[in-house]
MOPAC internal coordinates of N, CA, C and O (Angstrom, degrees):
PM7 1SCF
backbone

  N    0.0000 0     0.00 0     0.00 0    0    0    0
  C    1.4456 1     0.00 0     0.00 0    1    0    0
  C    1.5051 1   109.72 1     0.00 0    2    1    0
  O    1.2310 1   119.78 1   -34.35 1    3    2    1
  N    1.3108 1   118.02 1   145.65 1    3    2    1
  C    1.4595 1   121.42 1   176.19 1    5    3    2
  C    1.5328 1   113.87 1   -65.66 1    6    5    3
  O    1.2310 1   120.07 1   -31.41 1    7    6    5
  N    1.2447 1   117.46 1   148.59 1    7    6    5
  C    1.4508 1   123.33 1  -179.99 1    9    7    6
  C    1.5392 1   109.38 1   -88.17 1   10    9    7
  O    1.2310 1   119.75 1   -49.64 1   11   10    9
  N    1.3425 1   118.08 1   130.36 1   11   10    9
  C    1.4396 1   123.44 1   173.45 1   13   11   10
  C    1.5475 1   108.70 1   -83.36 1   14   13   11
  O    1.2310 1   119.93 1   -52.46 1   15   14   13
  N    1.3135 1   117.74 1   127.54 1   15   14   13
  C    1.4828 1   122.80 1   177.65 1   17   15   14
  C    1.5112 1   107.58 1  -101.56 1   18   17   15
  O    1.2310 1   119.99 1   -51.83 1   19   18   17
  N    1.2899 1   117.62 1   128.17 1   19   18   17
  C    1.4695 1   121.51 1  -179.38 1   21   19   18
  C    1.5672 1   111.85 1   -91.55 1   22   21   19
  O    1.2310 1   121.63 1   -35.97 1   23   22   21
  N    1.2688 1   114.49 1   144.03 1   23   22   21
  C    1.4983 1   120.27 1   170.63 1   25   23   22
  C    1.5137 1   106.44 1  -114.63 1   26   25   23
  O    1.2310 1   120.48 1   -64.21 1   27   26   25
  N    1.3188 1   116.69 1   115.79 1   27   26   25
  C    1.4718 1   121.34 1  -178.23 1   29   27   26
  C    1.5229 1   111.52 1  -112.21 1   30   29   27
  O    1.2310 1   121.03 1   -26.80 1   31   30   29
  N    1.3072 1   115.63 1   153.20 1   31   30   29
  C    1.4418 1   121.03 1   172.51 1   33   31   30
  C    1.5376 1   105.63 1   -66.39 1   34   33   31
  O    1.2310 1   120.61 1   -59.06 1   35   34   33
  N    1.3615 1   116.44 1   120.94 1   35   34   33
  C    1.4757 1   117.14 1  -177.23 1   37   35   34
  C    1.5402 1   114.20 1   -77.81 1   38   37   35
  O    1.2310 1   122.05 1   -27.08 1   39   38   37
  N    1.2797 1   113.68 1   152.92 1   39   38   37
  C    1.4981 1   119.81 1   175.55 1   41   39   38
  C    1.5350 1   107.76 1   -70.64 1   42   41   39
  O    1.2310 1   120.88 1   -41.73 1   43   42   41
  N    1.3029 1   115.92 1   138.27 1   43   42   41
  C    1.4201 1   122.33 1  -179.71 1   45   43   42
  C    1.5150 1   111.59 1  -151.25 1   46   45   43
  O    1.2310 1   121.01 1   -83.73 1   47   46   45
  N    1.2999 1   115.67 1    96.27 1   47   46   45
  C    1.4950 1   118.91 1   178.55 1   49   47   46
  C    1.5091 1   109.65 1    63.86 1   50   49   47
  O    1.2310 1   121.25 1    43.25 1   51   50   49
  N    1.3426 1   115.22 1  -136.75 1   51   50   49
  C    1.4733 1   122.28 1  -176.12 1   53   51   50
  C    1.5194 1   112.41 1   -90.73 1   54   53   51
  O    1.2310 1   119.99 1  -176.58 1   55   54   53
  N    1.3320 1   117.62 1     3.42 1   55   54   53
  C    1.5170 1   120.28 1  -177.67 1   57   55   54
  C    1.4773 1   109.60 1   -63.15 1   58   57   55
  O    1.2310 1   120.49 1   -45.60 1   59   58   57
  N    1.3656 1   116.67 1   134.40 1   59   58   57
  C    1.4519 1   121.26 1   179.57 1   61   59   58
  C    1.5276 1   112.45 1  -109.63 1   62   61   59
  O    1.2310 1   120.92 1   152.24 1   63   62   61
  N    1.3081 1   115.84 1   -27.76 1   63   62   61
  C    1.4758 1   124.13 1  -176.24 1   65   63   62
  C    1.5132 1   111.49 1  -140.54 1   66   65   63
  O    1.2310 1   121.23 1   -27.52 1   67   66   65
  N    1.3310 1   115.25 1   152.48 1   67   66   65
  C    1.4632 1   119.73 1   169.87 1   69   67   66
  C    1.5218 1   107.64 1  -130.85 1   70   69   67
  O    1.2310 1   120.40 1   -22.86 1   71   70   69
  N    1.3047 1   116.84 1   157.14 1   71   70   69
  C    1.4434 1   121.36 1   171.07 1   73   71   70
  C    1.5276 1   109.32 1  -109.98 1   74   73   71
  O    1.2310 1   120.53 1   -48.82 1   75   74   73
  N    1.3207 1   116.60 1   131.18 1   75   74   73
  C    1.4420 1   121.46 1   178.65 1   77   75   74
  C    1.5209 1   108.26 1   -77.32 1   78   77   75
  O    1.2310 1   120.38 1   -68.61 1   79   78   77
  N    1.3020 1   116.88 1   111.39 1   79   78   77
  C    1.4747 1   120.40 1  -177.65 1   81   79   78
  C    1.5084 1   110.24 1   -83.55 1   82   81   79
  O    1.2310 1   121.00 1   134.67 1   83   82   81
  N    1.3441 1   115.69 1   -45.33 1   83   82   81
  C    1.4555 1   121.29 1  -175.57 1   85   83   82
  C    1.5265 1   110.34 1  -158.02 1   86   85   83
  O    1.2310 1   121.34 1   -50.95 1   87   86   85
  N    1.3330 1   115.04 1   129.05 1   87   86   85
  C    1.4759 1   117.28 1   169.46 1   89   87   86
  C    1.4921 1   108.30 1   -81.73 1   90   89   87
  O    1.2310 1   119.66 1   -44.34 1   91   90   89
  N    1.3163 1   118.26 1   135.66 1   91   90   89
  C    1.4403 1   124.04 1  -178.64 1   93   91   90
  C    1.5226 1   111.06 1  -104.35 1   94   93   91
  O    1.2310 1   119.82 1  -178.12 1   95   94   93
  N    1.3114 1   117.95 1     1.88 1   95   94   93
  C    1.4781 1   125.80 1   173.88 1   97   95   94
  C    1.5017 1   109.93 1  -128.54 1   98   97   95
  O    1.2310 1   120.93 1   -18.05 1   99   98   97
  N    1.3123 1   115.83 1   161.95 1   99   98   97
  C    1.4352 1   123.91 1   175.40 1  101   99   98
  C    1.5075 1   109.24 1  -120.01 1  102  101   99
  O    1.2310 1   121.57 1   -15.85 1  103  102  101
  N    1.3459 1   114.61 1   164.15 1  103  102  101
  C    1.4795 1   120.87 1   174.35 1  105  103  102
  C    1.4997 1   106.72 1   -58.78 1  106  105  103
  O    1.2310 1   120.11 1   -47.90 1  107  106  105
  N    1.3391 1   117.39 1   132.10 1  107  106  105
  C    1.4678 1   120.62 1  -178.38 1  109  107  106
  C    1.5022 1   114.54 1   100.47 1  110  109  107
  O    1.2310 1   120.71 1   166.42 1  111  110  109
  N    1.3340 1   116.25 1   -13.58 1  111  110  109
  C    1.4777 1   120.17 1  -178.40 1  113  111  110
  C    1.5291 1   108.47 1   -72.98 1  114  113  111
  O    1.2310 1   120.94 1   -38.21 1  115  114  113
  N    1.3303 1   115.80 1   141.79 1  115  114  113
  C    1.4391 1   123.17 1   171.88 1  117  115  114
  C    1.5199 1   107.31 1   -93.68 1  118  117  115
  O    1.2310 1   120.00 1   -51.05 1  119  118  117
  N    1.3206 1   117.60 1   128.95 1  119  118  117
  C    1.4593 1   122.51 1  -177.84 1  121  119  118
  C    1.5103 1   110.40 1  -127.91 1  122  121  119
  O    1.2310 1   122.12 1   -19.28 1  123  122  121
  N    1.3588 1   113.55 1   160.72 1  123  122  121
  C    1.4602 1   122.31 1   179.21 1  125  123  122
  C    1.5517 1   108.34 1  -105.44 1  126  125  123
  O    1.2310 1   120.96 1   -15.42 1  127  126  125
  N    1.2957 1   115.78 1   164.58 1  127  126  125
  C    1.4719 1   121.32 1   170.02 1  129  127  126
  C    1.4919 1   109.51 1   -57.80 1  130  129  127
  O    1.2310 1   120.64 1   -45.06 1  131  130  129
  N    1.3873 1   116.38 1   134.94 1  131  130  129
  C    1.4470 1   125.65 1   178.56 1  133  131  130
  C    1.5695 1   113.38 1    71.39 1  134  133  131
  O    1.2310 1   119.51 1  -170.66 1  135  134  133
  N    1.3427 1   118.54 1     9.34 1  135  134  133
  C    1.4420 1   119.69 1   174.73 1  137  135  134
  C    1.5465 1   107.08 1   -74.38 1  138  137  135
  O    1.2310 1   121.68 1   -38.13 1  139  138  137
  N    1.3018 1   114.40 1   141.87 1  139  138  137
  C    1.4951 1   118.37 1   177.81 1  141  139  138
  C    1.4974 1   111.33 1   -70.65 1  142  141  139
  O    1.2310 1   120.55 1   -52.92 1  143  142  141
  N    1.2991 1   116.56 1   127.08 1  143  142  141
  C    1.4744 1   122.50 1  -178.85 1  145  143  142
  C    1.5317 1   110.74 1  -102.34 1  146  145  143
  O    1.2310 1   119.94 1   145.33 1  147  146  145
  N    1.3119 1   117.73 1   -34.67 1  147  146  145
  C    1.4606 1   119.88 1  -176.39 1  149  147  146
  C    1.5305 1   109.75 1  -154.01 1  150  149  147
  O    1.2310 1   120.83 1   -26.83 1  151  150  149
  N    1.3056 1   116.02 1   153.17 1  151  150  149
  C    1.4711 1   122.85 1   165.18 1  153  151  150
  C    1.5058 1   107.30 1   -91.80 1  154  153  151
  O    1.2310 1   121.23 1   -50.18 1  155  154  153
  N    1.3790 1   115.24 1   129.82 1  155  154  153
  C    1.4454 1   119.96 1  -177.73 1  157  155  154
  C    1.5094 1   106.74 1  -130.53 1  158  157  155
  O    1.2310 1   120.84 1   -18.13 1  159  158  157
  N    1.3333 1   116.01 1   161.87 1  159  158  157
  C    1.4338 1   120.22 1   174.83 1  161  159  158
  C    1.4852 1   111.67 1  -136.03 1  162  161  159
  O    1.2310 1   121.41 1   -29.53 1  163  162  161
  N    1.3334 1   114.90 1   150.47 1  163  162  161
  C    1.4825 1   121.94 1   175.68 1  165  163  162
  C    1.5453 1   106.32 1  -113.98 1  166  165  163
  O    1.2310 1   121.63 1     3.19 1  167  166  165
  N    1.3245 1   114.49 1  -176.81 1  167  166  165
  C    1.4508 1   116.13 1   176.37 1  169  167  166
  C    1.5127 1   111.54 1   -69.54 1  170  169  167
  O    1.2310 1   119.50 1   172.22 1  171  170  169
  N    1.3501 1   118.56 1    -7.78 1  171  170  169
  C    1.4524 1   119.79 1  -175.40 1  173  171  170
  C    1.5468 1   113.49 1  -119.87 1  174  173  171
  O    1.2310 1   120.11 1   151.78 1  175  174  173
  N    1.3419 1   117.40 1   -28.22 1  175  174  173
  C    1.4905 1   118.09 1  -170.83 1  177  175  174
  C    1.5451 1   111.00 1  -155.13 1  178  177  175
  O    1.2310 1   121.06 1   -27.38 1  179  178  177
  N    1.2980 1   115.57 1   152.62 1  179  178  177
  C    1.5026 1   121.20 1   171.74 1  181  179  178
  C    1.5385 1   103.05 1   -93.27 1  182  181  179
  O    1.2310 1   122.07 1   -40.38 1  183  182  181
  N    1.3340 1   113.64 1   139.62 1  183  182  181
  C    1.4798 1   117.99 1  -177.49 1  185  183  182
  C    1.5512 1   108.31 1  -149.34 1  186  185  183
  O    1.2310 1   120.00 1    10.15 1  187  186  185
  N    1.2612 1   117.61 1  -169.85 1  187  186  185
  C    1.4789 1   122.74 1  -176.43 1  189  187  186
  C    1.5228 1   108.74 1  -125.06 1  190  189  187
  O    1.2310 1   121.58 1   -35.05 1  191  190  189
  N    1.3282 1   114.59 1   144.95 1  191  190  189
  C    1.4848 1   122.51 1   169.85 1  193  191  190
  C    1.5050 1   106.90 1   -99.17 1  194  193  191
  O    1.2310 1   121.70 1   -59.26 1  195  194  193
  N    1.2982 1   114.34 1   120.74 1  195  194  193
  C    1.4862 1   120.01 1  -176.50 1  197  195  194
  C    1.5454 1   110.13 1  -108.56 1  198  197  195
  O    1.2310 1   120.23 1   -25.04 1  199  198  197
  N    1.3081 1   117.17 1   154.96 1  199  198  197
  C    1.4642 1   121.76 1  -177.90 1  201  199  198
  C    1.5320 1   110.01 1   -77.77 1  202  201  199
  O    1.2310 1   120.52 1   -47.83 1  203  202  201
  N    1.3255 1   116.62 1   132.17 1  203  202  201
  C    1.4334 1   120.33 1   176.01 1  205  203  202
  C    1.5444 1   110.17 1   -86.05 1  206  205  203
  O    1.2310 1   120.17 1   171.88 1  207  206  205
  N    1.3591 1   117.28 1    -8.12 1  207  206  205
  C    1.4724 1   123.70 1  -176.96 1  209  207  206
  C    1.4799 1   112.23 1  -131.34 1  210  209  207
  O    1.2310 1   120.93 1   -23.55 1  211  210  209
  N    1.3136 1   115.83 1   156.45 1  211  210  209
  C    1.4304 1   120.74 1   166.12 1  213  211  210
  C    1.5184 1   106.29 1   -95.74 1  214  213  211
  O    1.2310 1   120.66 1   -39.04 1  215  214  213
  N    1.3714 1   116.34 1   140.96 1  215  214  213
  C    1.4729 1   119.38 1   179.81 1  217  215  214
  C    1.5310 1   110.71 1   159.62 1  218  217  215
  O    1.2310 1   122.52 1    24.35 1  219  218  217
  N    1.3466 1   112.77 1  -155.65 1  219  218  217
  C    1.4996 1   118.30 1  -176.57 1  221  219  218
  C    1.5124 1   109.14 1  -120.68 1  222  221  219
  O    1.2310 1   121.23 1   -45.54 1  223  222  221
  N    1.2901 1   115.25 1   134.46 1  223  222  221
  C    1.4682 1   121.13 1   177.21 1  225  223  222
  C    1.5318 1   110.42 1   -71.21 1  226  225  223
  O    1.2310 1   120.53 1   -55.83 1  227  226  225
  N    1.3482 1   116.60 1   124.17 1  227  226  225
  C    1.4825 1   119.50 1   179.65 1  229  227  226
  C    1.5379 1   110.94 1  -111.48 1  230  229  227
  O    1.2310 1   119.79 1   161.30 1  231  230  229
  N    1.2943 1   118.01 1   -18.70 1  231  230  229
  C    1.4922 1   119.83 1   179.32 1  233  231  230
  C    1.5234 1   109.81 1  -158.41 1  234  233  231
  O    1.2310 1   121.36 1   -45.80 1  235  234  233
  N    1.3395 1   115.01 1   134.20 1  235  234  233
  C    1.4755 1   120.79 1   168.27 1  237  235  234
  C    1.5411 1   104.57 1  -105.09 1  238  237  235
  O    1.2310 1   120.06 1   -58.53 1  239  238  237
  N    1.3214 1   117.50 1   121.47 1  239  238  237
  C    1.4437 1   121.95 1  -172.71 1  241  239  238
  C    1.5127 1   116.63 1   -87.68 1  242  241  239
  O    1.2310 1   121.04 1   167.82 1  243  242  241
  N    1.3219 1   115.62 1   -12.18 1  243  242  241
  C    1.4737 1   122.14 1   179.85 1  245  243  242
  C    1.4701 1   110.43 1  -134.62 1  246  245  243
  O    1.2310 1   120.42 1   -23.94 1  247  246  245
  N    1.2963 1   116.81 1   156.06 1  247  246  245
  C    1.4777 1   120.85 1   178.05 1  249  247  246
  C    1.5132 1   112.26 1  -101.85 1  250  249  247
  O    1.2310 1   122.25 1    -6.41 1  251  250  249
  N    1.3360 1   113.29 1   173.59 1  251  250  249
  C    1.4397 1   119.04 1   177.90 1  253  251  250
  C    1.5470 1   107.16 1   -68.30 1  254  253  251
  O    1.2310 1   122.16 1   -41.45 1  255  254  253
  N    1.3507 1   113.47 1   138.55 1  255  254  253
  C    1.4940 1   119.62 1  -176.58 1  257  255  254
  C    1.5206 1   112.54 1    93.08 1  258  257  255
  O    1.2310 1   119.13 1   168.70 1  259  258  257
  N    1.3171 1   119.27 1   -11.30 1  259  258  257
  C    1.4316 1   121.46 1   178.50 1  261  259  258
  C    1.5360 1   110.87 1   -77.55 1  262  261  259
  O    1.2310 1   121.66 1   -42.21 1  263  262  261
  N    1.3684 1   114.44 1   137.79 1  263  262  261
  C    1.4563 1   119.76 1   172.25 1  265  263  262
  C    1.5018 1   108.96 1   -95.68 1  266  265  263
  O    1.2310 1   122.44 1   -46.71 1  267  266  265
  N    1.3622 1   112.93 1   133.29 1  267  266  265
  C    1.4903 1   120.75 1  -170.92 1  269  267  266
  C    1.5206 1   107.59 1  -131.54 1  270  269  267
  O    1.2310 1   120.99 1   -43.04 1  271  270  269
  N    1.3354 1   115.71 1   136.96 1  271  270  269
  C    1.4349 1   122.32 1   176.26 1  273  271  270
  C    1.5016 1   113.29 1   -72.45 1  274  273  271
  O    1.2310 1   119.95 1   -34.73 1  275  274  273
  N    1.3016 1   117.71 1   145.27 1  275  274  273
  C    1.4388 1   123.79 1   175.31 1  277  275  274
  C    1.5209 1   109.47 1   -55.88 1  278  277  275
  O    1.2310 1   118.94 1   -44.59 1  279  278  277
  N    1.3027 1   119.63 1   135.41 1  279  278  277
  C    1.4202 1   125.87 1  -178.30 1  281  279  278
  C    1.5466 1   113.93 1    91.66 1  282  281  279
  O    1.2310 1   120.56 1   174.45 1  283  282  281
  N    1.3334 1   116.54 1    -5.55 1  283  282  281
  C    1.4546 1   120.74 1  -179.99 1  285  283  282
  C    1.5323 1   111.36 1   -76.53 1  286  285  283
  O    1.2310 1   120.16 1   -39.07 1  287  286  285
  N    1.3146 1   117.30 1   140.93 1  287  286  285
  C    1.4632 1   122.76 1   173.89 1  289  287  286
  C    1.5086 1   106.87 1   -75.02 1  290  289  287
  O    1.2310 1   121.11 1   -58.99 1  291  290  289
  N    1.3339 1   115.48 1   121.01 1  291  290  289
  C    1.4478 1   119.27 1   179.17 1  293  291  290
  C    1.4946 1   116.79 1  -110.93 1  294  293  291
  O    1.2310 1   120.98 1   165.59 1  295  294  293
  N    1.3358 1   115.74 1   -14.41 1  295  294  293
  C    1.4894 1   120.56 1   178.17 1  297  295  294
  C    1.5127 1   108.76 1  -152.27 1  298  297  295
  O    1.2310 1   121.91 1   -25.36 1  299  298  297
  N    1.3623 1   113.94 1   154.64 1  299  298  297
  C    1.4438 1   119.84 1   178.86 1  301  299  298
  C    1.5320 1   108.26 1  -121.67 1  302  301  299
  O    1.2310 1   120.33 1   -36.93 1  303  302  301
  N    1.3404 1   116.97 1   143.07 1  303  302  301
  C    1.4625 1   122.67 1  -176.87 1  305  303  302
  C    1.5304 1   108.39 1  -133.64 1  306  305  303
  O    1.2310 1   121.19 1   -15.64 1  307  306  305
  N    1.3167 1   115.33 1   164.36 1  307  306  305
  C    1.4523 1   123.44 1   167.21 1  309  307  306
  C    1.5121 1   106.19 1  -134.30 1  310  309  307
  O    1.2310 1   121.39 1   -13.81 1  311  310  309
  N    1.3290 1   114.95 1   166.19 1  311  310  309
  C    1.4774 1   119.64 1   176.50 1  313  311  310
  C    1.5263 1   107.32 1   -59.49 1  314  313  311
  O    1.2310 1   119.16 1   -29.66 1  315  314  313
  N    1.3093 1   119.21 1   150.34 1  315  314  313
  C    1.4551 1   123.35 1  -177.29 1  317  315  314
  C    1.5311 1   111.67 1   -63.54 1  318  317  315
  O    1.2310 1   121.22 1   154.31 1  319  318  317
  N    1.3375 1   115.28 1   -25.69 1  319  318  317
  C    1.5465 1   119.20 1  -177.73 1  321  319  318
  C    1.5157 1   111.60 1   -81.22 1  322  321  319
  O    1.2310 1   119.37 1   172.23 1  323  322  321
  N    1.3451 1   118.80 1    -7.77 1  323  322  321
  C    1.4481 1   119.71 1  -179.33 1  325  323  322
  C    1.5188 1   109.70 1   -74.68 1  326  325  323
  O    1.2310 1   120.91 1   -44.34 1  327  326  325
  N    1.3645 1   115.86 1   135.66 1  327  326  325
  C    1.4820 1   120.51 1   179.65 1  329  327  326
  C    1.5594 1   109.49 1   -72.32 1  330  329  327
  O    1.2310 1   120.85 1   -15.08 1  331  330  329
  N    1.3243 1   115.99 1   164.92 1  331  330  329
  C    1.4700 1   119.69 1   177.76 1  333  331  330
  C    1.5512 1   109.92 1   -62.75 1  334  333  331
  O    1.2310 1   120.79 1   139.32 1  335  334  333
  N    1.3371 1   116.10 1   -40.68 1  335  334  333
  C    1.4799 1   118.52 1   179.61 1  337  335  334
  C    1.5164 1   111.23 1   -62.22 1  338  337  335
  O    1.2310 1   120.93 1   135.49 1  339  338  337
  N    1.3800 1   115.82 1   -44.51 1  339  338  337
  C    1.4777 1   118.46 1  -179.49 1  341  339  338
  C    1.5300 1   109.99 1   -66.96 1  342  341  339
  O    1.2310 1   118.99 1   145.96 1  343  342  341
  N    1.3522 1   119.53 1   -34.04 1  343  342  341
  C    1.4692 1   120.95 1   178.75 1  345  343  342
  C    1.4895 1   110.33 1   -68.08 1  346  345  343
  O    1.2310 1   119.81 1   139.93 1  347  346  345
  N    1.3900 1   117.97 1   -40.07 1  347  346  345
  C    1.4537 1   121.30 1   177.91 1  349  347  346
  C    1.5206 1   111.28 1   -62.82 1  350  349  347
  O    1.2310 1   121.23 1   137.87 1  351  350  349
  N    1.3368 1   115.26 1   -42.13 1  351  350  349
  C    1.4948 1   120.40 1   178.30 1  353  351  350
  C    1.5518 1   109.33 1   -61.29 1  354  353  351
  O    1.2310 1   120.91 1   136.95 1  355  354  353
  N    1.2970 1   115.86 1   -43.05 1  355  354  353
  C    1.4760 1   120.07 1  -176.51 1  357  355  354
  C    1.5585 1   108.83 1   -66.71 1  358  357  355
  O    1.2310 1   119.79 1   141.10 1  359  358  357
  N    1.3548 1   118.00 1   -38.90 1  359  358  357
  C    1.4455 1   121.77 1   178.36 1  361  359  358
  C    1.5319 1   110.74 1   -63.11 1  362  361  359
  O    1.2310 1   120.39 1   139.48 1  363  362  361
  N    1.3290 1   116.86 1   -40.52 1  363  362  361
  C    1.4270 1   122.41 1   179.82 1  365  363  362
  C    1.5558 1   109.42 1   -61.74 1  366  365  363
  O    1.2310 1   119.24 1   143.71 1  367  366  365
  N    1.2813 1   119.05 1   -36.29 1  367  366  365
  C    1.5091 1   123.10 1   178.83 1  369  367  366
  C    1.4896 1   114.50 1   -89.85 1  370  369  367
  O    1.2310 1   119.42 1   175.63 1  371  370  369
  N    1.3154 1   118.71 1    -4.37 1  371  370  369
  C    1.4425 1   121.83 1  -173.67 1  373  371  370
  C    1.5824 1   111.29 1   -71.20 1  374  373  371
  O    1.2310 1   121.95 1   -49.04 1  375  374  373
  N    1.2985 1   113.87 1   130.96 1  375  374  373
  C    1.4468 1   119.89 1   172.45 1  377  375  374
  C    1.5198 1   107.28 1  -135.82 1  378  377  375
  O    1.2310 1   121.91 1   -59.92 1  379  378  377
  N    1.3126 1   113.95 1   120.08 1  379  378  377
  C    1.4917 1   118.82 1   176.92 1  381  379  378
  C    1.5077 1   109.30 1   -61.71 1  382  381  379
  O    1.2310 1   120.57 1   -36.76 1  383  382  381
  N    1.3165 1   116.51 1   143.24 1  383  382  381
  C    1.4414 1   120.88 1  -178.03 1  385  383  382
  C    1.5390 1   113.78 1   -55.46 1  386  385  383
  O    1.2310 1   120.19 1   145.64 1  387  386  385
  N    1.3135 1   117.24 1   -34.36 1  387  386  385
  C    1.5062 1   119.71 1  -178.61 1  389  387  386
  C    1.5447 1   110.09 1   -73.86 1  390  389  387
  O    1.2310 1   118.90 1   167.39 1  391  390  389
  N    1.3125 1   119.71 1   -12.61 1  391  390  389
  C    1.4601 1   122.06 1   179.41 1  393  391  390
  C    1.4859 1   112.36 1   -82.96 1  394  393  391
  O    1.2310 1   119.00 1   171.72 1  395  394  393
  N    1.2578 1   119.52 1    -8.28 1  395  394  393
  C    1.4549 1   123.56 1  -179.12 1  397  395  394
  C    1.4903 1   112.31 1   -88.49 1  398  397  395
  O    1.2310 1   120.10 1   180.00 1  399  398  397

């Protein structure tokens, strides 16, 4: 089965939450490591959420305007070589570690 790759809001100083201002990618987009996925803001600064993985976006878990805690999974990816059917199967079996 294909591996699901998680995109989390990274820890940065004393920031506890970010607001997703705008997603710059859509489901199905192929992205590279360090590619900007979204514009986000904190109570102090506007910044960017970058991809920790290369691959294809299969799910965006939050919408624009949502406030999200640091460390939260906000998007799911698979390797670019994974077929749509394999990605769907992996999503069906996906369980976030905190759900266990």
